[in-house]
VOFIKE-573410 format. One line per field, with one value per residue (C-alpha): residue number from 1; residue in three letters; chain; x, y, z. Coordinates in pm, 1 decimal. Each point is the difference from the previous one (the first is absolute). Layout:
k: c(NUM|...) $
r: c(ALA|...) $
c: c(A|...) $
u: c(X|...) $
v: c(Y|...) $
w: c(Z|...) $
// end
This chain:
k: c(1|2|3|4|5|6|7|8|9|10|11|12|13|14|15|16|17|18|19|20|21|22|23|24|25|26|27|28|29|30|31|32|33|34|35|36|37|38|39|40|41|42|43|44|45|46|47|48|49|50|51|52|53|54|55|56|57|58|59|60|61|62|63|64|65|66|67|68|69|70|71|72|73|74|75|76|77|78|79|80|81|82|83|84|85|86|87|88|89|90|91|92|93|94|95|96|97|98|99|100|101|102|103|104|105|106|107|108|109|110|111|112|113|114|115|116|117|118|119|120|121|122|123|124|125|126|127|128|129|130|131|132|133|134|135|136|137|138|139|140|141|142|143|144|145|146|147|148|149|150|151|152|153|154|155|156|157|158|159|160|161|162|163|164|165|166|167|168|169|170|171|172|173|174|175|176|177|178|179|180|181|182|183|184|185|186|187|188|189|190|191|192|193|194|195|196|197|198|199|200|201|202|203|204|205|206|207|208|209|210|211|212|213|214|215|216|217|218|219|220|221|222|223|224|225|226|227|228|229|230|231|232|233|234|235|236|237|238|239|240|241|242|243|244|245|246|247|248|249|250|251|252|253|254|255|256|257|258|259|260|261|262|263|264|265|266|267|268|269|270|271|272|273|274|275|276|277|278|279|280|281|282|283|284|285|286|287|288|289|290|291|292|293|294|295|296|297|298|299|300|301|302|303|304|305|306|307|308|309|310|311|312|313|314|315|316|317|318|319|320|321|322|323|324|325|326|327|328|329|330|331|332|333|334|335|336|337|338|339|340|341|342|343|344|345|346|347|348|349|350|351|352|353|354|355|356|357|358|359|360|361|362|363|364|365|366|367|368|369|370|371|372|373|374|375|376|377|378|379|380|381|382|383|384|385|386|387|388|389|390|391|392|393|394|395) $
r: c(MET|GLU|VAL|ARG|ILE|ALA|PRO|PRO|PHE|ARG|THR|LEU|ALA|ALA|THR|LEU|ILE|PHE|ALA|VAL|LEU|SER|THR|THR|SER|PHE|ALA|GLN|LYS|GLN|PRO|GLY|ILE|SER|ASP|LYS|GLU|VAL|LYS|PHE|GLY|SER|CYS|SER|ALA|LEU|ASP|GLY|PRO|ALA|ARG|PHE|LEU|GLY|ILE|GLN|THR|VAL|LEU|GLY|ALA|THR|ALA|TYR|LEU|HIS|TYR|ILE|ASN|GLU|GLN|GLY|GLY|VAL|HIS|GLY|ARG|LYS|VAL|GLN|LEU|MET|ALA|PHE|ASP|ASP|GLY|TYR|ASP|PRO|THR|LYS|ALA|ASP|SER|CYS|PHE|ASN|ARG|LEU|LYS|LYS|GLU|GLU|VAL|PHE|ALA|ALA|GLY|PHE|PHE|VAL|GLY|THR|PRO|THR|ALA|ALA|LYS|TYR|VAL|PRO|LEU|ALA|GLN|GLU|GLN|LYS|LEU|PRO|VAL|VAL|GLY|LEU|PHE|THR|GLY|ALA|GLN|ILE|LEU|TYR|VAL|PRO|LEU|LYS|HIS|TYR|ILE|ILE|ASN|VAL|ARG|ALA|SER|TYR|TYR|ASP|GLU|THR|ARG|GLU|GLN|VAL|ASP|GLY|LEU|TRP|LYS|ILE|ASN|LEU|HIS|LYS|ILE|GLY|VAL|ILE|TYR|GLN|ASP|ASP|ALA|PHE|GLY|LYS|ALA|VAL|LEU|ASP|GLY|VAL|LYS|LEU|ALA|LEU|ASP|LYS|HIS|GLU|ALA|LYS|PRO|VAL|ALA|LEU|GLY|THR|PHE|ALA|ARG|ASN|THR|THR|SER|VAL|GLN|SER|GLY|VAL|ALA|ALA|VAL|ARG|ALA|ALA|ASN|PRO|ASP|ALA|VAL|VAL|LEU|VAL|GLY|PRO|TYR|ALA|PRO|VAL|ALA|GLU|ILE|LEU|LYS|GLU|ALA|HIS|ALA|SER|GLY|TRP|HIS|PRO|LEU|PHE|LEU|THR|VAL|SER|PHE|VAL|GLY|THR|GLU|ALA|LEU|ILE|LYS|GLU|ALA|GLY|LYS|ASP|ALA|ASP|GLY|ILE|VAL|ILE|THR|GLN|VAL|VAL|PRO|PRO|PRO|ASP|ARG|THR|ASP|LEU|PRO|THR|VAL|LYS|LEU|TYR|ARG|GLU|CYS|VAL|ALA|LYS|TYR|PHE|PRO|GLY|SER|ASP|PRO|SER|TYR|VAL|SER|LEU|GLU|GLY|PHE|VAL|ASP|ALA|MET|VAL|ALA|VAL|GLU|GLY|LEU|LYS|ARG|ALA|GLY|ALA|GLU|PRO|THR|ARG|GLU|LYS|PHE|ILE|GLU|GLY|ILE|GLU|SER|ILE|HIS|ASN|MET|ASP|LEU|GLY|LEU|GLY|PRO|ALA|LEU|LYS|LEU|ASN|TYR|GLY|GLN|GLU|ASP|HIS|LYS|GLY|PHE|LYS|LYS|VAL|TYR|VAL|THR|VAL|VAL|GLU|GLY|GLY|ARG|PRO|ILE|VAL|MET|ASP|ASP|TRP|SER|ALA|VAL|LYS|HIS) $
c: c(A|A|A|A|A|A|A|A|A|A|A|A|A|A|A|A|A|A|A|A|A|A|A|A|A|A|A|A|A|A|A|A|A|A|A|A|A|A|A|A|A|A|A|A|A|A|A|A|A|A|A|A|A|A|A|A|A|A|A|A|A|A|A|A|A|A|A|A|A|A|A|A|A|A|A|A|A|A|A|A|A|A|A|A|A|A|A|A|A|A|A|A|A|A|A|A|A|A|A|A|A|A|A|A|A|A|A|A|A|A|A|A|A|A|A|A|A|A|A|A|A|A|A|A|A|A|A|A|A|A|A|A|A|A|A|A|A|A|A|A|A|A|A|A|A|A|A|A|A|A|A|A|A|A|A|A|A|A|A|A|A|A|A|A|A|A|A|A|A|A|A|A|A|A|A|A|A|A|A|A|A|A|A|A|A|A|A|A|A|A|A|A|A|A|A|A|A|A|A|A|A|A|A|A|A|A|A|A|A|A|A|A|A|A|A|A|A|A|A|A|A|A|A|A|A|A|A|A|A|A|A|A|A|A|A|A|A|A|A|A|A|A|A|A|A|A|A|A|A|A|A|A|A|A|A|A|A|A|A|A|A|A|A|A|A|A|A|A|A|A|A|A|A|A|A|A|A|A|A|A|A|A|A|A|A|A|A|A|A|A|A|A|A|A|A|A|A|A|A|A|A|A|A|A|A|A|A|A|A|A|A|A|A|A|A|A|A|A|A|A|A|A|A|A|A|A|A|A|A|A|A|A|A|A|A|A|A|A|A|A|A|A|A|A|A|A|A|A|A|A|A|A|A|A|A|A|A|A|A|A|A|A|A|A|A|A|A|A|A|A|A|A|A|A|A|A|A|A|A|A|A|A|A|A|A|A|A|A|A|A|A|A|A|A|A) $
u: c(0.0|130.4|23.8|-29.0|87.0|-268.4|131.6|-40.0|184.4|262.8|64.2|15.0|235.7|226.9|1.1|92.2|275.7|135.3|-8.5|192.4|254.4|35.1|58.1|251.3|172.2|12.4|147.9|256.9|116.4|49.0|313.7|-73.2|-378.2|-234.7|-368.3|86.1|333.6|220.0|373.0|224.7|375.2|254.7|377.6|137.3|256.8|-126.0|351.0|321.1|69.4|-306.3|-241.3|-217.9|-105.9|-93.1|-167.2|-206.8|-102.9|-119.4|-163.2|-207.2|-105.2|-86.2|-209.1|-221.9|-25.4|-106.8|-269.0|-121.7|1.2|-211.7|-252.5|-16.3|293.0|-30.4|-273.6|-9.4|374.6|234.6|320.6|310.6|334.5|319.4|294.2|362.5|327.8|251.4|205.2|-7.6|265.1|-35.2|213.9|-285.9|-270.4|5.8|-45.4|-277.4|-183.0|37.4|-162.9|-300.7|-16.9|25.6|-288.5|-197.3|-121.3|-267.6|176.1|271.8|52.7|137.5|361.6|268.5|286.5|139.0|300.1|-227.6|-276.9|251.9|14.8|-368.3|-148.0|141.8|-74.5|-361.9|-33.6|146.4|-224.3|-305.8|-37.4|-179.6|183.7|-195.1|168.1|376.5|162.9|213.7|-56.5|267.8|-65.1|62.9|-352.8|-160.2|206.4|-54.5|-341.3|7.4|-329.0|28.5|143.9|-253.2|149.9|-198.8|229.5|136.3|343.8|343.0|-8.3|-315.7|169.0|329.3|-176.4|-193.9|323.6|204.3|-281.3|-49.0|369.2|-9.6|-287.1|223.9|310.4|200.8|165.5|319.4|-126.0|206.1|-107.7|122.0|-151.1|3.6|217.7|-255.7|-313.4|-196.0|259.8|43.8|-378.3|-37.0|318.3|-145.3|-310.6|205.3|199.4|-316.4|-157.5|316.8|9.3|-322.0|188.9|308.4|201.0|188.7|94.9|302.2|135.3|-77.9|87.5|-86.1|-23.4|-59.5|-343.1|-73.3|285.4|41.6|347.4|-84.6|314.6|156.5|-331.0|-53.4|352.8|-34.5|-316.0|94.8|308.8|-225.9|-181.2|-352.4|-308.9|-204.5|72.1|-236.0|62.1|-96.7|-22.0|-203.0|-17.1|323.1|260.3|-199.6|-7.6|375.3|58.3|-208.5|178.1|347.4|-72.4|-144.8|270.7|260.3|-188.9|-135.0|-358.7|-126.8|-369.9|-35.0|-278.8|-100.2|-271.1|-282.9|191.7|206.3|-262.5|-84.9|-75.5|303.7|222.0|-121.8|60.0|350.4|113.5|-165.6|35.9|218.3|-310.2|-144.7|-0.5|17.2|-256.4|-167.0|-232.7|-286.2|-235.3|-291.2|-168.5|126.3|-110.3|-158.2|-248.9|-301.2|-231.1|68.1|-220.3|270.1|257.5|-258.7|-72.0|373.2|62.6|-295.5|124.8|358.3|-123.2|-227.3|222.1|344.6|-50.2|307.9|114.5|31.1|-146.4|254.3|18.8|137.7|-275.6|-264.1|143.5|-14.6|-362.7|-85.8|182.9|-217.4|-311.8|97.5|66.1|-338.4|-178.7|161.5|-122.4|-353.1|-2.9|145.2|-330.0|-95.6|231.8|315.1|294.6|325.8|-99.6|-341.5|179.4|222.4|-299.4|-191.0|271.0|32.9|-371.9|47.4|-46.5|-10.5|-88.5|-39.2|193.8|-76.4|335.2|-122.1|-71.2|370.3|38.4|-240.7|95.2|46.9|111.8|-30.6|140.4|290.3|30.0|88.3|86.0|-296.9|105.3|214.6|-48.7|300.1|-18.1|288.7|81.4|270.5|105.7|-51.5|36.6|19.2|-320.3|-58.1|-206.9|-174.0|135.6|-204.3|236.7|371.4|76.5|-64.3|310.1|283.7|327.6) $
v: c(0.0|340.4|258.4|362.7|306.7|263.0|344.4|171.6|-280.2|-13.4|368.8|-48.5|-297.4|193.3|292.7|-223.1|-172.5|338.2|127.0|-302.7|30.2|373.1|-51.6|-274.8|211.5|297.9|-207.0|-159.9|331.9|185.0|-87.0|-62.2|-3.7|-291.7|-18.8|-6.6|176.1|289.1|-26.7|287.8|-27.7|188.5|28.7|161.9|-27.7|-295.6|-81.5|192.4|326.6|177.6|-287.5|201.0|218.5|-286.7|-212.4|291.9|110.6|-349.1|-47.4|314.9|-89.1|-356.5|118.5|204.9|-277.6|-247.2|247.7|36.9|-375.8|-54.1|239.5|-222.4|140.4|224.7|-91.5|-344.8|-57.1|-34.9|201.7|-210.2|168.1|-189.0|173.8|-71.4|123.5|215.1|95.4|371.3|-100.7|115.0|-291.6|-229.6|203.2|-183.5|-342.3|123.4|163.4|-318.0|-186.1|230.3|-71.5|-374.5|19.6|195.9|266.5|241.9|297.4|76.5|237.5|68.8|24.5|154.9|230.2|222.8|-210.6|-298.8|218.2|132.6|-357.8|-90.7|309.2|-58.0|-373.1|69.8|249.1|-245.7|-287.1|227.7|-119.1|248.7|76.3|173.3|139.4|26.3|90.4|272.0|358.2|21.8|214.2|-296.9|-109.4|325.0|167.1|-75.1|-159.9|-380.4|-148.8|-318.9|151.9|122.0|158.6|106.1|195.0|352.0|26.5|56.5|343.0|71.1|-121.0|183.3|322.3|-17.3|-60.1|279.1|254.7|-91.1|46.0|343.9|93.7|-62.9|159.0|-317.8|61.0|-207.3|-342.8|-313.9|-334.0|-350.1|-236.9|-357.3|-11.8|-136.9|98.9|55.0|226.4|199.7|36.5|159.8|204.9|138.8|98.0|179.3|186.2|102.9|126.2|191.8|160.1|177.9|165.7|63.6|-245.1|-328.4|-283.3|102.1|-357.3|-347.6|-342.2|-349.8|-363.0|-326.2|-161.7|-293.0|97.7|206.8|122.2|366.7|139.0|168.9|156.5|139.3|142.6|169.9|186.3|74.9|188.8|266.8|63.0|3.8|121.5|-294.4|-330.2|-199.4|-373.4|-221.3|-372.3|-277.3|-33.5|-194.6|242.6|306.1|-135.9|-57.6|359.9|134.7|-214.9|81.4|373.3|32.1|-214.1|240.3|311.1|103.0|128.4|177.8|-31.6|-330.8|-64.3|-296.7|-107.2|-250.7|-291.0|-31.0|-215.4|211.2|-271.2|-207.8|308.1|79.5|-358.5|-10.3|343.4|6.1|334.5|126.1|16.1|278.7|332.5|-129.8|147.1|-257.1|92.6|-247.2|-64.1|-156.4|110.5|-136.4|-362.5|95.9|244.4|-222.2|297.4|-57.1|-285.4|-165.7|9.2|-155.4|-274.2|-52.7|-56.3|-237.0|-202.1|-21.7|-112.6|-261.7|-145.2|59.2|-8.2|113.8|229.8|365.1|267.8|201.3|275.5|-252.8|-260.5|274.7|113.0|-358.4|-19.0|320.6|-121.5|-313.2|216.3|179.3|-329.6|-138.8|318.0|-35.4|-359.4|103.5|267.6|-241.8|-192.2|-365.9|-82.1|194.4|41.8|169.1|301.4|22.7|-21.5|296.8|191.9|-75.8|154.2|296.5|63.9|65.5|369.9|173.7|-327.3|1.8|-306.7|51.5|163.2|350.2|302.6|63.8|-337.2|-21.1|-250.7|139.8|-163.4|70.8|-102.8|239.5|-41.6|-330.4|140.4|-31.9|216.1|308.6|61.2|-16.9|-24.2|118.2|-197.2|36.0|-283.5|82.3|-253.4|-283.4|100.9|186.2|310.3|191.8|353.8|283.2|282.4|-15.5|247.1|-286.6|-183.2|-0.2|106.7) $
w: c(0.0|-95.9|273.9|-108.2|208.6|-39.1|-105.8|340.5|177.1|-272.0|56.2|376.2|-32.9|-231.7|241.3|292.7|-196.7|-109.7|359.6|125.9|-280.1|60.4|372.2|-68.7|-262.2|235.8|285.7|-228.8|-143.7|326.7|201.4|365.2|-38.4|57.5|87.4|369.4|35.1|-108.9|67.8|104.1|45.9|206.8|11.2|313.9|277.9|203.0|120.8|59.5|182.7|-145.1|64.9|241.4|-291.6|-230.6|264.7|127.1|-349.2|-92.5|341.4|-41.4|-354.7|99.8|295.0|-230.9|-258.9|271.7|100.4|-360.0|-56.7|309.1|-154.3|-308.7|-195.9|-304.8|-248.6|158.9|-27.0|297.3|-26.1|56.1|72.8|-78.1|167.9|-88.0|146.9|-185.5|306.4|-97.8|-252.6|-362.4|-119.7|106.8|-171.6|-333.9|158.3|229.3|-289.7|-204.1|287.6|-28.7|-372.0|63.6|246.7|-262.4|240.0|-117.4|158.6|252.3|288.0|346.4|-117.4|223.0|-87.6|-273.2|-116.3|-62.9|-145.7|-252.9|-132.0|37.2|-163.5|-352.3|26.9|94.2|-283.7|-249.6|115.8|42.0|358.4|228.3|324.9|276.1|310.8|31.5|330.5|-156.7|-105.8|-268.8|-308.1|-231.1|89.7|-107.8|-270.8|-276.0|57.9|-4.0|-113.8|206.8|318.6|255.8|308.3|303.0|233.7|-20.7|-162.3|152.5|-163.2|202.5|319.4|-47.6|-97.5|326.9|191.8|-158.6|15.1|365.6|76.8|-157.2|230.7|301.2|-156.1|-51.8|-335.6|6.6|-107.4|-55.5|-142.3|89.3|-253.0|-119.4|-309.7|-244.3|-190.3|322.5|156.2|-318.8|-42.7|342.7|-44.9|-324.2|195.3|264.4|-266.2|-182.9|323.0|88.2|-346.2|89.0|286.0|-214.4|207.0|-39.0|238.4|207.4|3.2|-129.1|139.6|-119.2|112.0|-188.1|-24.6|234.3|234.5|315.5|-94.3|44.5|165.2|-302.1|-103.9|349.9|12.6|-340.6|99.4|359.4|-118.8|-155.6|329.7|-148.8|187.4|-123.8|-172.7|-220.2|40.4|-292.1|62.6|159.7|376.5|69.8|-142.9|109.2|356.5|-17.2|-111.1|287.4|259.1|-131.9|-26.2|348.4|158.4|-139.6|111.9|-340.7|23.4|-311.9|-80.4|-182.2|-250.1|-215.6|-241.9|39.9|-152.9|318.3|175.2|302.7|253.9|-95.7|20.7|350.7|106.1|-150.9|116.6|342.1|177.2|-285.0|-219.7|214.8|-181.6|-356.4|-239.7|-226.6|-284.5|-53.0|-292.4|189.2|323.3|331.6|50.3|334.3|-158.9|66.9|-52.8|-371.8|-133.2|-207.7|280.3|232.2|-256.3|-53.8|370.4|25.5|-298.7|126.0|343.8|-158.0|-271.1|151.0|377.6|186.1|-281.3|96.1|-227.9|-197.6|-258.4|-249.5|35.0|-8.0|-333.4|-129.8|115.7|-187.7|-312.3|5.8|30.4|-320.4|-179.9|106.3|-105.4|-341.4|-23.4|92.9|-267.8|-258.0|9.1|6.0|-290.3|90.2|-230.5|85.6|-208.0|166.7|334.6|-85.7|-135.6|318.7|215.0|-235.0|49.9|373.9|67.3|337.8|174.9|377.7|109.8|368.0|76.6|72.4|-220.7|-72.3|-172.2|-292.3|-266.5|-350.3|-322.1|-370.3|-336.6|55.3|378.4|166.4|343.9|232.5|296.8|48.8|373.1|236.8|379.6|218.2|314.0|263.5|229.4|366.0|278.8|-250.5|-182.2|-328.1|72.4|-279.0|-16.9|-149.6|94.1|-85.5|279.0|241.2|-127.5|252.8|-160.3) $
// end
């Protein structure tokens, strides 16, 4: 007996078959995307002397992603983060990036450091792999615009401008710089020089030290000889702590300043009482500002998913970076592509992320830097205190 499919049912059957094929085709064409999951990848310092920065960045991002996944994920997909170690070593960047390619991640994020970013940025551009949230404020991320690089934080130029302008307010004009002799150190040094140009000034002395070491003696001696009023220190927590301890032990007490990359909590732990008095610029609000909805949620998530872990500026930044990535996924729709993901983030304008009125999130096709706000803190009694008035700085 011959079985015939009536026209309406034939049309319906064809539609269903087409829908299944389309879904299958979509899933097969998109790296890191399945019906139930979207894969993100990260390369950061999970080991070595800068490991606090990498571990905290990934911890913060993971805490938010756990929270989102418990709510059902994004368009029914759970967000999986695969984090790999590069040791804050640019010579390991190629192999770490290749690992992300091997895992076929949809996008990447939560990277740490300028020297490694200098390697990852061109690789991401070449492979058309979106990267959201890098724990660095170097200009290589912003100028010229990189289509696949989405940064969240204010830049080192923003931080150093705030520092230099603040020093001028309190009549400290002789400024030295002790910096890590690599892309990170030079990026911040360029920011200091640019900020000083505005005041028709230049650094009075420069000193350097090698990355991933605490051999700071020659750099300290070179800058101390110029007798500066203030010294900008450029490095992660371990060498910066060593500079503070060595300087104070020898009776040298200029006003020391550093940028957010230092890892505030780790610096205070490493330097102890010698951390008191240092000025640290930050790019997110203090992690104890529970009056801000997102900071409150951040602390709740860290306590729930990583009990025993203390809140920190670094993990809060990772948490916020993950919020931006998730918002991009939401805006990319139920069938996200990498281009839709980028377009979704670029469509964010003046978004209240729950971090207070000073931190509204803004992106565009010609602007991939979400925030520009800088907070100034000074360490007092082993705690970073937000400072609104530079005249309160002891010098």
